[in-house]
N, C-alpha and C positions, 0 to 999 in steps of 0.2 A: 306325099311321102311320110313315112313313119318318123316319129320324133325319138331320137336317141339322146339321152343325157349321159354325159361322161362326168363322173363325180371324182374329183381329186380330193384325197382324204387327209393330207397332212396340213398342219397349221403352224408348226413351230418355226421360229426364226432360222434362216439358213436352209430351209427345206428344199428338197430336190423334186418333190412330187409334181410341181407345175411343169418341170422339164419333161418328165415322163408323160404327163397328161397332154402336153403340147404335141408330142410325137404321135400318140394314138388319136388325138383330135385330127391331125393332118391326114393320117391314114384313113380314118372313118369318113372324113369329108371326101377324100379322093375315091372312096368306094362307091359313092354316088347314090346309094339307096336309102339314105337316112338324112333327115334334117337334123344336124348335130349341134348340140349346145354343151359348152363346158360349164360345170358348176364347181367352183373352187371353194371348198369349205373354209379355207383360210381367209377368203374374201367375204364369204357369206356370214361367217362368225356367229353361228348359232350359240346362244348361251346354253349352259347345262339345262337339260329339260326342265322347264318351269311352267308348264301348263297345269292348271289345277284339276282338270278332268282327264280321264283316260283317253288316249288318242283314238281308240276305236269308236268313240262317240262323235268325233269330228266337230266338237263344240269348242273351237279354238278361241282363246281370249286375246292372245298377243299377235300383233301385226306380223312379226317375223315368222310365226308359225303359219299364219294364213298364207303368206307369200311362199313359204317352203312347200306347203300343201299344194298350192296351185301349180307350181313348177314341176313337182313330182307327179301329180295327178295327170297332167297333160302328156307325160312320157309314155311311149310304147315299149321302150327298151332302155337298158342301162349298160354302161361299162364302168366298173369301179376300179379306180387306180389306187392300189393299196400298198403302202410300205409295210414292212414287218418290224414291229416294235415288240421286243420281249416275247417272241413266238406267237404274236397275234397282230391283228390289224389295229390301226390307231383308234383311240377312244373317241375322237371327234366324229369318226364315221359311225360308230355304234350309237352315239348320241343323236346324230342326224337320222339314223334309221328309226330310233325309238320315238322320235317326235310324231311319227305317223304310223298308221297301220294299213288301212284300206287302200291308200294311194299307191302302195308298192305292189299290190296284188295282181297276179296273172300277167306278169311281165317278165321277159327273160333278161338275164344279166350275164355279161362277160366280165372276166376279171383280168386286169393287168397287174401283176404283182412284181415287186422288186425288192432287192435286199442284197445281202452278201452271198455266202456260199449256197444258201437254201433258195435264193431267188424269190423270196417272199412266199414260198409255197405253203409254209405253215400258217401264215396269215390268211392266205387264200382259202385254205381248208377250213379254218375257223369261220371265215366270212360266209362260205357256202352253207354251212350248217345253220348259221343265224338267218340267212336270207330265206331259208325254207319256212321259218316261222311266219314270215311276212307274205307267204305264197308267191315269192319271187323265185323263178326257175334259174338257178345258177348252172351255167353250161359247163360241161367237162372241158371243152375247148377253151384254152386260156393262153395268155402270154406271160411267161415267167422270166424275169431279167436278173441273172446273177451278176454280182460285182458291177452293178449298173453305173456307178460313178466313173469307172474306167472307160465308159462309152459316151461320156459327155465331153464334147469338144470345146475349143476356146470360145466359141460363140454361144456357149451354154445351151447347146442342142444335143439331144440324144441321137446317137448314130448306132443303129442296130444291125446285126448280121442277117443273113438270108434266112436262117432258122426262125428268128423272131419275126421277120417280115411274113414268112409263110404261116406262122402261128396266128398272127394278127388277121391275115386273110381268111384262114379257116374259121377263126372265131367269128368274124363278121358274117361269113356265109351262114353259119349256124344261127347266129343272132337274128338274121333276116328270116330264116325258115321258122324259127320259134316265135318271132314277132307276128308273122302272118298266122301261124297256127293258133296262137293264144288270143288273137283279136276277138273272136266270138265270145270267149269267156270274159274279156274285159268289157265288152258291150252289155253283157247280161248282169254284171255285178253292180 
């Protein structure tokens, strides 16, 4: 099975990202074509980039970078769960991306964005552009959740409508196709 890493990007106290990530984690596991792992940046707690050498050299000095490299390198695909902060995605996600270069390459990525009226679409748009630099293929199929806090129930679970469920299914279908298609490129790099 292909390895799918779901990356939850928020770290601040009171964050709701883990609730959104738990929902897409469940959906991805039920899909059945991926071995799915959740990577919560709030728990991983990478410091601001502190490697002395450029990440393209892959000469990592710190253990936290070596561990981050290994977990990202083994992935075949990603889903980024991204909140929208000030018209962009959270800084901890940008930091996590910049720790590495080659490990992200030739892998597809879906995006689950959330926020207020914009549903995190501005953050997703910024993230797509940045992923291209890492040779990560950001899919056009995505899940965008507007006013998401209104859909968190008393058990602290995200309850989505049929439109969002369908969007998640389409995103996973495309993620599987792209994962298969990019596999030969990953093997040659």
